[in-house]
C-alpha positions, 0 to 999 in steps of 0.5 A: 612623052609630053606632060600635061599642064599643071592645071589641066582638068581644072575648070574656071568660070571667069565672070570678070571684066577689064584687068585684074580678074581677066588677067588672073584667069588668063594666068590660070588658062596659061597653066592649062585650066579650062577658063570659060569667060562669061560675058554680057551679050552685045558688048562683052568685057568692057576692054573689048572696046577700049584703048582708043584705037581700032584693030581690024575687028571689034576687040582691042589689043588690050583685050587680046593680051589678057584673054588668051586661053579662054572660051567665051559664052554670052549670058545675060545674068539679069535673066532667070534663064541666064542665071540658071546656066551659071548655076549649072556651070558652077556644079562642074567648076572648080574655081569662079573669079568675079570682079563686080562691085561688092554685093552685085553677084549676091543681088543677082542670086549668084553669090558664094552662099548660093553657089556653095550649096550647088558645089561645096568644093567651089573656090569663089574669088571676088576681086574689088577695089576695096574689098567686101568689108569696111567703110570703103567697100561700096566705093567704085575702085580702080587702079588709080584710086587704089594707088592714091588711097593706099599710100603708094602715090604719096611716095611716087614721083619727085619731092614737091612734084604734083601727084604721080601714079606708078606708070604701070597698074601695080594695084590691078596686076598685084591684086591679080597675082595675090588673088591667084596665089590665094585661089590656088591655095584654096583649090589645093585645100579643097582637093584635100578636104572637099570644101572650097572657100571664099577669097576676098581680094582687093586692089587697095590691100594689094597695093598696101602689101607692096609698101614694105620699105615705105611703111617700115620707114614710117613705123620706125621713124614716125615720119611719113615717107616722101617721094624720092624720084628714082632714089632708094630709102634704104641705101645710096647711091642707088638711082638714076644719074645724069651722064653727058647724053642722058640718064642711066641707073646705077647702084653702089648699095653697100660699102664695098661697092661704094669704095669700088665706085669712088676708086673707079671714078678716080674720086677718092676724095669722096671716100675722105668726105665725112658726109659720105663715110657710111650708108646712113650719112650718104642717105642723109646727104643724098642730094649732095652725093648726087651732085658730086657723082654727076659732076663726074658722070657728066663727063662721058656718055651714059653707055660708057658708064653703064659698060664701065660700071658693069665691067667692074662689078657695079650694078648699072643699066640703061633706061629703056623705052618699051620699044627698046626693052622689047627689042632687046636681045635679052627680051628676045632670049626670054621670049617676052614677045610672042605672036598668037593666031587670031581668026580676025586679026591674024597674027597678034602680039602678046606679052610672053609668059612672065615665069618659065616652067621647065617640065610643063611650059605654058602654052597658048592653046586658044586665041582670045575668044570672040564674044560668045564664040563658044556658047553652044560648045560649052552648053553642050558639054554640060548637057544643054542640047540644041532644043534647050539652048533654043528655049534659053535663047527665047527666054533671053539668056543670051541677050536680045 
């Protein structure tokens, strides 16, 4: 007998756009939640029209990769009619996630203080750039600003290089994950007590939370950490190295592996070199260490070194492009690319589930919704019939 997904029966209102909020809500949908995406009429989620290239229909591939397992309704929240629908939906919801600018939902009359009166067990999660409090709270906040202002960008790149952000949106995705962890904890608490709560999640805070090694380095030494390229501030060698035909990564990050590496490379002279006798000294002489190792690594191709190091128990790996990574046998085995059916696009590629559950594996139950595709269906479920829907339409609830 098939077991129900863990969040089956949980209703989520997704009043968010672009990345952190939609991604968080998609994760809940993947685990079985009924996610109702509430979008502005006409345009919908901004991401529907993003990415600079067109699919067959109006929706971008980015939207299609962050909004599966949702239903969409189009509501104008600036109208009293639109707000009345949200209030009615909130009565039956377990979770609401929004990522408007701080204070915007409150000004619309849909803030937590209002909705908790409608539904005391509601978990209401706000995602923003800098949080709901503090002197930066009113600033517009995107992943780039969060990386820059949290300190993350100060340690990204190479010494003396121009500013570099992480290649993937670590603040956006990190905030989505932290928001879900707190939201589900609050939901469990509400199941036990009947009382929901407000969750304040910020890209800025989330990016800072990733900075354990860097900030501990600063607190311990009093010196602001600097960019190290692919190197590591805790141990060396642990970085990208140049071979005869390009770069690969390796790590001899303890004394045992260091001895194995030098012996394997027939560089026992490095074991006798006083500059490299301990991890602390190898860190202090990192540039010289890299020069010495690359003098040998450049004698053979990168694939040779990766396989040789792995065969001898030393961590190593190739540096893959996205086509190479997603085309690898391992990514295939981990099902990290999947195709889902879409009524306009046909088969659409999606990134696979990042974690795997043995008893209740995640499922794609719904295609990424067309804008407003489920408006009539969802409203009927909460008792708003055709006649009332007609009146709401006349009052502008669904846009002009």
